[in-house]
C-alpha positions, 0 to 999 in steps of 0.5 A, spaced: 091 524 130 096 519 134 103 517 133 106 511 137 112 507 136 114 500 137 120 495 136 120 492 129 127 489 129 133 490 132 135 496 127 129 500 126 122 502 129 116 503 126 112 509 127 105 510 126 101 516 124 094 516 122 094 509 120 100 510 116 106 507 117 114 509 117 121 507 119 125 510 124 132 508 126 135 506 133 137 514 134 130 516 132 132 519 125 126 518 120 128 513 115 121 512 112 116 517 113 109 514 115 105 514 109 105 507 107 099 502 109 103 496 111 111 495 112 113 487 112 120 486 115 124 481 110 130 481 114 134 485 119 135 491 113 130 490 108 122 491 107 116 490 103 112 497 103 105 497 101 101 504 098 094 504 095 095 497 093 101 497 090 108 494 093 115 497 093 122 495 097 126 498 101 133 496 102 138 498 107 145 498 109 148 498 116 150 505 115 142 506 114 143 508 107 137 506 103 135 504 096 128 505 095 123 501 089 117 506 089 111 502 091 108 501 083 108 494 083 103 489 083 107 483 085 113 483 089 116 476 091 123 475 095 128 470 092 134 467 094 139 473 090 134 478 089 126 481 088 122 479 083 117 484 081 111 485 076 107 491 074 101 490 070 099 495 065 094 495 059 099 493 054 101 487 059 105 485 065 112 488 065 117 484 069 123 486 073 129 483 077 132 487 083 139 484 085 140 485 092 147 485 092 148 490 086 142 494 088 141 494 081 134 494 078 133 490 071 127 490 066 125 485 062 127 479 066 122 473 067 126 469 073 126 462 073 130 459 079 137 460 082 143 456 082 148 457 087 151 464 085 147 464 078 140 466 077 136 463 070 132 468 066 128 468 060 128 475 057 121 478 056 123 484 051 119 483 045 124 481 039 123 478 032 126 472 034 126 468 040 131 470 045 134 464 049 135 463 057 141 466 060 144 466 067 146 472 071 151 472 076 149 475 083 151 482 084 155 482 078 153 484 071 155 478 068 150 475 063 151 468 060 147 467 054 145 460 053 147 458 045 141 458 040 142 451 038 141 449 045 134 449 048 134 448 055 128 444 058 131 442 064 137 445 068 141 441 073 147 443 078 153 439 080 156 443 086 163 444 085 169 448 087 171 454 083 166 452 077 159 452 077 157 446 073 150 445 070 147 439 066 143 442 060 137 437 058 134 438 051 128 435 049 129 432 042 124 428 037 121 422 039 121 424 046 128 423 047 133 427 050 140 430 049 144 432 055 150 436 055 155 440 061 155 448 061 161 449 065 161 456 068 168 459 070 169 464 076 170 470 071 164 469 067 167 465 061 163 458 060 164 452 055 159 447 053 161 440 052 158 435 046 151 433 047 150 426 049 144 421 049 144 419 056 146 421 063 151 415 064 155 417 057 155 425 060 158 423 067 163 419 064 166 426 061 166 429 068 173 426 071 176 429 065 173 436 066 174 435 074 182 434 073 183 441 076 176 442 080 175 440 087 168 437 088 164 438 094 162 431 095 163 424 092 156 424 090 153 428 084 147 431 087 142 433 081 137 439 083 131 439 078 128 445 076 122 447 080 116 448 075 
């Protein structure tokens, strides 16, 4: 049997014992016992851990306190505001979202994309009806459900100051599209504007909406959703 230490980051050292890995802090205190097959550093205070072909996540604060997701997941992907996890079962895949700011695990959430401090999700919970997509604010339990009469095909963001302003694109009959604005306030409240048949007509409504909103740029940049 052999034990050896090596520098892993500025805050932690890996420990190896019989081919298994763990973590110590700078003082030598054991943070994770050496029982894992692999450990990958994402940032200075968060790591992906692997055990028996399954993956988990270890999140530390500056005081060395740990938030641990046990290695029971088949897929783990680091995103801008959190960790997207997939667990494969005989009944099908289960999806989870771990909010790294709130240190909270949410189930039945299929991640789509981040928009500033918001993330777009689709619920995977089985229901008798199709649940609409919704936005979740990073670090807070604020959910903004897209109304049932708005079918989101594409979501764009217009960078603003105290507001999050999104363009919602809905495909209609005859391969036409309708556009409306989703205005998300800092307190989680939101408003949809009336749909327009083209972006030019939609943008004509922006100056009125932006009377009390300071844009970051004179140019409106649209960020297409990644497919």
